C-alpha positions as CSV (number, residue, x, y, z in Angstrom):
1,X,108.5,105.4,88.6
2,X,112.1,104.1,88.1
3,X,114.8,106.1,89.6
4,X,118.3,105.7,88.2
5,X,121.1,105.3,90.7
6,X,124.6,106.4,90.2
7,X,126.7,103.3,90.1
8,X,129.5,105.0,92.1
9,X,127.2,106.5,94.8
10,X,128.4,105.8,98.3
11,X,126.5,103.0,100.0
12,X,125.0,105.3,102.7
13,X,123.7,107.6,100.0
14,X,122.2,104.8,98.0
15,X,120.6,103.3,101.1
16,X,119.2,106.6,102.3
17,X,117.7,107.3,98.9
18,X,116.2,103.8,98.6
19,X,114.8,103.8,102.1
20,X,113.3,107.2,101.7
21,X,111.6,106.1,98.5
22,X,110.3,103.0,100.3
23,X,109.0,105.0,103.2
24,X,107.2,107.4,100.9
25,X,105.7,104.5,98.9
26,X,104.5,102.7,102.0
27,X,102.8,105.7,103.5
28,X,100.7,106.6,100.5
29,X,97.1,106.0,101.3
30,X,96.4,103.6,98.3
31,X,99.5,101.6,99.1
32,X,98.6,101.4,102.9
33,X,95.2,100.1,101.9
34,X,96.8,97.6,99.5
35,X,99.2,96.4,102.3
36,X,96.7,96.4,105.1
37,X,93.2,95.7,103.9
38,X,91.9,96.2,100.4
39,X,88.4,96.9,101.8
40,X,89.5,100.0,103.6
41,X,92.6,99.6,105.8
42,X,91.1,97.9,108.8
43,X,94.5,97.8,110.4
44,X,96.7,100.8,110.5
45,X,100.4,100.2,110.2
46,X,100.8,100.8,113.9
47,X,97.9,98.4,114.6
48,X,99.4,95.7,112.5
49,X,102.9,96.2,113.9
50,X,101.6,96.0,117.5
51,X,99.1,93.1,116.9
52,X,101.9,91.2,115.2
53,X,104.1,91.5,118.3
54,X,101.2,90.4,120.6
55,X,100.4,87.4,118.3
56,X,104.1,86.3,118.1
57,X,105.3,87.1,121.6
58,X,102.1,87.3,123.7
59,X,100.7,87.4,126.2
60,X,102.7,90.5,127.1
61,X,102.6,93.0,129.9
62,X,101.5,96.5,128.9
63,X,104.7,97.9,130.3
64,X,106.8,95.5,128.1
65,X,104.8,96.6,125.0
66,X,105.3,100.2,125.9
67,X,109.0,99.7,126.2
68,X,109.2,97.7,123.0
69,X,107.4,100.5,121.1
70,X,109.4,103.2,123.0
71,X,106.2,105.0,124.0
72,X,104.7,106.1,127.3
73,X,102.4,103.6,129.1
74,X,99.4,106.0,128.6
75,X,100.1,105.9,124.8
76,X,100.2,102.1,124.9
77,X,97.0,102.0,126.8
78,X,95.3,104.1,124.1
79,X,96.8,101.8,121.3
80,X,95.7,98.6,123.1
81,X,92.3,100.0,123.9
82,X,91.7,100.6,120.2
83,X,92.7,97.0,119.4
84,X,90.6,95.7,122.3
85,X,87.5,97.6,121.0
86,X,88.0,96.0,117.6
87,X,88.0,92.6,119.3
88,X,91.6,91.9,118.3
89,X,93.2,91.7,121.8
90,X,92.0,91.2,125.4
91,X,93.5,92.6,128.6
92,X,93.6,90.5,131.7
93,X,95.4,90.8,135.1
94,X,98.7,89.1,135.2
95,X,98.3,86.0,137.5
96,X,101.9,86.6,138.8
97,X,101.3,90.2,139.7
98,X,97.7,91.3,139.8
99,X,98.7,94.9,139.4
100,X,100.1,94.3,136.0
101,X,98.0,93.7,132.8
102,X,98.7,91.1,130.2
103,X,97.6,91.6,126.6
104,X,96.7,88.6,124.5
105,X,95.5,88.3,120.9
106,X,92.0,87.0,120.3
107,X,91.2,84.5,117.6
108,X,89.9,87.4,115.6
109,X,93.2,89.2,116.1
110,X,95.2,86.1,114.9
111,X,92.9,85.9,111.9
112,X,93.4,89.7,111.1
113,X,97.2,89.5,111.3
114,X,97.2,86.4,109.1
115,X,95.1,88.2,106.6
116,X,97.4,91.2,106.8
117,X,100.4,89.0,106.2
118,X,98.8,87.3,103.2
119,X,97.8,90.7,101.6
120,X,101.3,92.2,102.2
121,X,103.1,89.1,101.0
122,X,101.0,89.1,97.8
123,X,102.0,92.8,97.2
124,X,105.7,92.1,97.8
125,X,105.6,88.9,95.6
126,X,104.1,91.0,92.8
127,X,106.8,93.8,93.2
128,X,109.6,91.3,92.8
129,X,107.7,88.9,90.5
130,X,109.8,89.5,87.5
131,X,113.0,89.0,89.4
132,X,114.9,85.7,89.1
133,X,114.4,83.3,92.0
134,X,118.1,83.7,93.1
135,X,117.7,87.5,93.1
136,X,114.5,87.3,95.2
137,X,116.1,84.9,97.7
138,X,119.2,87.1,97.9
139,X,117.2,90.3,98.4
140,X,115.2,88.7,101.2
141,X,118.3,87.4,102.9
142,X,120.1,90.8,102.7
143,X,117.0,92.7,103.8
144,X,116.6,90.3,106.8
145,X,120.3,90.9,107.6
146,X,119.7,94.7,107.4
147,X,116.7,94.4,109.7
148,X,118.8,92.5,112.2
149,X,121.4,95.3,112.2
150,X,118.6,97.9,112.7
151,X,117.4,95.9,115.7
152,X,120.8,95.6,117.2
153,X,121.6,99.3,116.7
154,X,118.2,100.4,118.0
155,X,118.6,98.3,121.2
156,X,122.2,99.6,121.7
157,X,121.0,103.2,121.4
158,X,118.2,102.6,123.8
159,X,120.6,101.0,126.3
160,X,122.9,104.0,125.9
161,X,120.1,106.5,126.4
162,X,118.9,104.7,129.5
163,X,122.4,105.0,131.0
164,X,122.6,108.8,130.5
């Protein structure tokens, strides 16, 4: 479905509309399966997001992961337990502080996130497949810049909220 955009629409309005459409698209069951696992969505969007973090930045303490996801430690325990039961991560005592727990991706977890990336990248490549190479490159650059701004704003709001 192609939505027409008013050329004179304020930037905030155009972004809100576009992001709302992207969110609706990405949360539809058939699109989630396409993005996560064509055989039945082996990884939920939360699972892939969390596993990606552990693969890229791990091993990580449970408390750091909870802070990163902005959830309670008990919620993080539930999330990690699900990944652990699937064989995607392991929990071990932190050698520096035996009271803390470190989460590390298993080889199966690294493989699962690599498969997820490959599937998702294929979908996105198809979505912009008719675009010119300069347009695809520019879109990726600007989207990355937008994500950087989201990260900065999110961190600033979190710091502000902690100071209240």
